[in-house]
FIKOLZA-1660 file (N, C-alpha, C; in steps of 0.1 Angstrom, whole numbers, plus 5000, padded with zeros to 4 digits):
% residues 100
   i   px   py   pz ch aa at
   1 4054 2709 1817  A  X  N
   1 4049 2717 1805  A  X CA
   1 4035 2715 1803  A  X  C
   2 4029 2708 1812  A  X  N
   2 4015 2710 1812  A  X CA
   2 4007 2723 1816  A  X  C
   3 4016 2729 1825  A  X  N
   3 4010 2744 1827  A  X CA
   3 4012 2753 1817  A  X  C
   4 4024 2751 1808  A  X  N
   4 4025 2759 1797  A  X CA
   4 4014 2759 1786  A  X  C
   5 4011 2746 1785  A  X  N
   5 4001 2742 1775  A  X CA
   5 3987 2749 1779  A  X  C
   6 3983 2746 1791  A  X  N
   6 3971 2750 1798  A  X CA
   6 3971 2766 1796  A  X  C
   7 3982 2775 1802  A  X  N
   7 3981 2788 1796  A  X CA
   7 3980 2792 1783  A  X  C
   8 3986 2784 1773  A  X  N
   8 3985 2786 1760  A  X CA
   8 3968 2786 1754  A  X  C
   9 3964 2774 1761  A  X  N
   9 3949 2770 1755  A  X CA
   9 3939 2784 1761  A  X  C
  10 3945 2787 1775  A  X  N
  10 3932 2795 1782  A  X CA
  10 3937 2811 1772  A  X  C
  11 3947 2814 1768  A  X  N
  11 3948 2825 1762  A  X CA
  11 3944 2825 1747  A  X  C
  12 3943 2813 1743  A  X  N
  12 3934 2811 1728  A  X CA
  12 3920 2813 1729  A  X  C
  13 3915 2811 1741  A  X  N
  13 3900 2813 1743  A  X CA
  13 3896 2828 1743  A  X  C
  14 3905 2837 1744  A  X  N
  14 3902 2851 1748  A  X CA
  14 3901 2857 1733  A  X  C
  15 3891 2864 1731  A  X  N
  15 3891 2873 1720  A  X CA
  15 3900 2885 1718  A  X  C
  16 3909 2886 1711  A  X  N
  16 3919 2898 1712  A  X CA
  16 3912 2911 1707  A  X  C
  17 3901 2910 1698  A  X  N
  17 3892 2923 1693  A  X CA
  17 3884 2927 1705  A  X  C
  18 3879 2919 1714  A  X  N
  18 3871 2922 1726  A  X CA
  18 3881 2929 1736  A  X  C
  19 3893 2925 1737  A  X  N
  19 3902 2927 1748  A  X CA
  19 3907 2941 1743  A  X  C
  20 3910 2944 1730  A  X  N
  20 3915 2957 1727  A  X CA
  20 3904 2967 1726  A  X  C
  21 3892 2963 1724  A  X  N
  21 3881 2974 1724  A  X CA
  21 3879 2977 1739  A  X  C
  22 3880 2970 1749  A  X  N
  22 3878 2973 1763  A  X CA
  22 3889 2980 1766  A  X  C
  23 3902 2976 1764  A  X  N
  23 3912 2984 1768  A  X CA
  23 3912 2998 1763  A  X  C
  24 3910 3000 1751  A  X  N
  24 3907 3015 1744  A  X CA
  24 3895 3024 1751  A  X  C
  25 3888 3016 1755  A  X  N
  25 3875 3023 1765  A  X CA
  25 3882 3028 1777  A  X  C
  26 3890 3021 1784  A  X  N
  26 3895 3027 1794  A  X CA
  26 3907 3035 1792  A  X  C
  27 3918 3035 1783  A  X  N
  27 3929 3042 1782  A  X CA
  27 3923 3057 1776  A  X  C
  28 3913 3057 1769  A  X  N
  28 3908 3069 1763  A  X CA
  28 3919 3075 1755  A  X  C
  29 3921 3087 1755  A  X  N
  29 3929 3094 1748  A  X CA
  29 3940 3099 1756  A  X  C
  30 3945 3091 1769  A  X  N
  30 3958 3092 1774  A  X CA
  30 3964 3080 1775  A  X  C
  31 3972 3075 1763  A  X  N
  31 3979 3062 1762  A  X CA
  31 3993 3065 1770  A  X  C
  32 3999 3076 1769  A  X  N
  32 4012 3077 1774  A  X CA
  32 4011 3077 1790  A  X  C
  33 4002 3084 1793  A  X  N
  33 4001 3086 1810  A  X CA
  33 3998 3070 1813  A  X  C
  34 3985 3062 1807  A  X  N
  34 3982 3050 1811  A  X CA
  34 3992 3041 1812  A  X  C
  35 4002 3040 1802  A  X  N
  35 4013 3032 1802  A  X CA
  35 4021 3033 1812  A  X  C
  36 4025 3047 1818  A  X  N
  36 4033 3051 1827  A  X CA
  36 4029 3045 1841  A  X  C
  37 4014 3049 1841  A  X  N
  37 4008 3045 1855  A  X CA
  37 4007 3030 1857  A  X  C
  38 4005 3023 1847  A  X  N
  38 4003 3006 1848  A  X CA
  38 4018 3002 1849  A  X  C
  39 4028 3009 1844  A  X  N
  39 4042 3002 1844  A  X CA
  39 4043 2995 1831  A  X  C
  40 4039 2999 1819  A  X  N
  40 4044 2993 1807  A  X CA
  40 4050 3002 1798  A  X  C
  41 4057 3000 1790  A  X  N
  41 4060 3009 1779  A  X CA
  41 4051 3012 1769  A  X  C
  42 4052 3024 1765  A  X  N
  42 4042 3028 1755  A  X CA
  42 4040 3018 1742  A  X  C
  43 4052 3012 1737  A  X  N
  43 4050 3003 1726  A  X CA
  43 4041 2991 1730  A  X  C
  44 4043 2988 1743  A  X  N
  44 4036 2973 1749  A  X CA
  44 4024 2979 1748  A  X  C
  45 4017 2989 1753  A  X  N
  45 4003 2993 1753  A  X CA
  45 3999 2993 1740  A  X  C
  46 4005 2998 1730  A  X  N
  46 4001 2997 1716  A  X CA
  46 3998 2985 1711  A  X  C
  47 4007 2974 1715  A  X  N
  47 4005 2962 1713  A  X CA
  47 3993 2955 1718  A  X  C
  48 3991 2959 1731  A  X  N
  48 3977 2954 1737  A  X CA
  48 3966 2961 1729  A  X  C
  49 3967 2975 1727  A  X  N
  49 3956 2982 1721  A  X CA
  49 3951 2974 1705  A  X  C
  50 3963 2968 1701  A  X  N
  50 3961 2962 1687  A  X CA
  50 3957 2946 1690  A  X  C
  51 3955 2941 1700  A  X  N
  51 3949 2932 1703  A  X CA
  51 3960 2918 1709  A  X  C
  52 3972 2923 1713  A  X  N
  52 3980 2912 1719  A  X CA
  52 3975 2912 1734  A  X  C
  53 3975 2900 1739  A  X  N
  53 3967 2898 1751  A  X CA
  53 3982 2899 1763  A  X  C
  54 3982 2910 1773  A  X  N
  54 3994 2909 1781  A  X CA
  54 3995 2897 1791  A  X  C
  55 4003 2897 1799  A  X  N
  55 4009 2886 1809  A  X CA
  55 3997 2889 1817  A  X  C
  56 3996 2877 1827  A  X  N
  56 3986 2877 1836  A  X CA
  56 3991 2890 1847  A  X  C
  57 4004 2892 1851  A  X  N
  57 4005 2900 1860  A  X CA
  57 4004 2917 1856  A  X  C
  58 4004 2920 1843  A  X  N
  58 4004 2930 1835  A  X CA
  58 3987 2933 1835  A  X  C
  59 3982 2922 1830  A  X  N
  59 3966 2925 1832  A  X CA
  59 3961 2926 1846  A  X  C
  60 3963 2920 1856  A  X  N
  60 3961 2922 1870  A  X CA
  60 3965 2938 1871  A  X  C
  61 3975 2945 1869  A  X  N
  61 3979 2958 1873  A  X CA
  61 3968 2969 1863  A  X  C
  62 3966 2966 1851  A  X  N
  62 3956 2971 1846  A  X CA
  62 3941 2972 1851  A  X  C
  63 3937 2959 1854  A  X  N
  63 3924 2961 1861  A  X CA
  63 3925 2966 1875  A  X  C
  64 3935 2965 1880  A  X  N
  64 3936 2970 1896  A  X CA
  64 3936 2987 1893  A  X  C
  65 3942 2993 1882  A  X  N
  65 3944 3007 1880  A  X CA
  65 3930 3009 1874  A  X  C
  66 3924 3004 1869  A  X  N
  66 3910 3007 1862  A  X CA
  66 3899 3006 1870  A  X  C
  67 3902 2997 1880  A  X  N
  67 3889 2994 1890  A  X CA
  67 3879 2984 1883  A  X  C
  68 3882 2978 1872  A  X  N
  68 3874 2968 1864  A  X CA
  68 3882 2955 1869  A  X  C
  69 3871 2944 1869  A  X  N
  69 3879 2930 1871  A  X CA
  69 3885 2926 1859  A  X  C
  70 3895 2916 1860  A  X  N
  70 3904 2910 1847  A  X CA
  70 3892 2905 1840  A  X  C
  71 3884 2898 1844  A  X  N
  71 3872 2891 1836  A  X CA
  71 3865 2900 1826  A  X  C
  72 3863 2913 1831  A  X  N
  72 3859 2922 1822  A  X CA
  72 3867 2925 1809  A  X  C
  73 3879 2924 1811  A  X  N
  73 3887 2925 1798  A  X CA
  73 3886 2913 1789  A  X  C
  74 3885 2901 1795  A  X  N
  74 3887 2889 1788  A  X CA
  74 3872 2882 1785  A  X  C
  75 3865 2887 1792  A  X  N
  75 3850 2880 1790  A  X CA
  75 3844 2882 1777  A  X  C
  76 3836 2871 1776  A  X  N
  76 3827 2873 1763  A  X CA
  76 3815 2883 1764  A  X  C
  77 3802 2881 1764  A  X  N
  77 3793 2889 1764  A  X CA
  77 3792 2896 1775  A  X  C
  78 3798 2892 1785  A  X  N
  78 3795 2899 1800  A  X CA
  78 3799 2913 1801  A  X  C
  79 3792 2921 1807  A  X  N
  79 3795 2934 1809  A  X CA
  79 3799 2938 1822  A  X  C
  80 3804 2950 1826  A  X  N
  80 3807 2952 1840  A  X CA
  80 3797 2950 1849  A  X  C
  81 3784 2956 1844  A  X  N
  81 3771 2956 1853  A  X CA
  81 3768 2940 1856  A  X  C
  82 3770 2932 1848  A  X  N
  82 3767 2918 1853  A  X CA
  82 3777 2911 1863  A  X  C
  83 3790 2916 1860  A  X  N
  83 3799 2912 1870  A  X CA
  83 3797 2917 1886  A  X  C
  84 3793 2932 1885  A  X  N
  84 3791 2938 1896  A  X CA
  84 3777 2932 1904  A  X  C
  85 3766 2929 1894  A  X  N
  85 3754 2922 1900  A  X CA
  85 3760 2911 1909  A  X  C
  86 3768 2900 1901  A  X  N
  86 3774 2886 1909  A  X CA
  86 3779 2889 1920  A  X  C
  87 3788 2898 1921  A  X  N
  87 3796 2902 1930  A  X CA
  87 3788 2907 1943  A  X  C
  88 3778 2917 1941  A  X  N
  88 3769 2921 1951  A  X CA
  88 3761 2911 1956  A  X  C
  89 3756 2902 1949  A  X  N
  89 3748 2888 1953  A  X CA
  89 3756 2880 1960  A  X  C
  90 3767 2877 1958  A  X  N
  90 3776 2869 1964  A  X CA
  90 3779 2876 1978  A  X  C
  91 3782 2887 1980  A  X  N
  91 3783 2894 1991  A  X CA
  91 3772 2895 2000  A  X  C
  92 3759 2896 1994  A  X  N
  92 3748 2898 2002  A  X CA
  92 3744 2883 2011  A  X  C
  93 3748 2872 2000  A  X  N
  93 3749 2858 2007  A  X CA
  93 3758 2856 2019  A  X  C
  94 3768 2860 2016  A  X  N
  94 3780 2858 2027  A  X CA
  94 3773 2865 2039  A  X  C
  95 3768 2879 2039  A  X  N
  95 3767 2885 2051  A  X CA
  95 3753 2879 2056  A  X  C
  96 3743 2874 2048  A  X  N
  96 3732 2868 2054  A  X CA
  96 3737 2853 2062  A  X  C
  97 3745 2848 2056  A  X  N
  97 3751 2835 2063  A  X CA
  97 3758 2838 2075  A  X  C
  98 3765 2851 2075  A  X  N
  98 3773 2853 2087  A  X CA
  98 3763 2859 2098  A  X  C
  99 3751 2863 2094  A  X  N
  99 3742 2868 2107  A  X CA
  99 3734 2855 2115  A  X  C
 100 3734 2846 2105  A  X  N
 100 3726 2834 2112  A  X CA
 100 3734 2827 2121  A  X  C
% end
């Protein structure tokens, strides 16, 4: 039961309006094609566009399809460029450590 409680607590920390706004940004004007490509029903996609947070597997598919990290859809004030900068910095540190 603790796993379910932790999952519910984590979902309650997500701002559904932010999630919906970011999803609208990537869906643009092609919801039917987007739903098909991601593997969800059109009604499920409309639920997500209205603020329902998808399950982790669905969110993973959305993130993978759009090329954006899952955190971007769920994150607070952080935008994609901040995530990209952190990723690039971590990669540079890894490469530097590997050369030593």
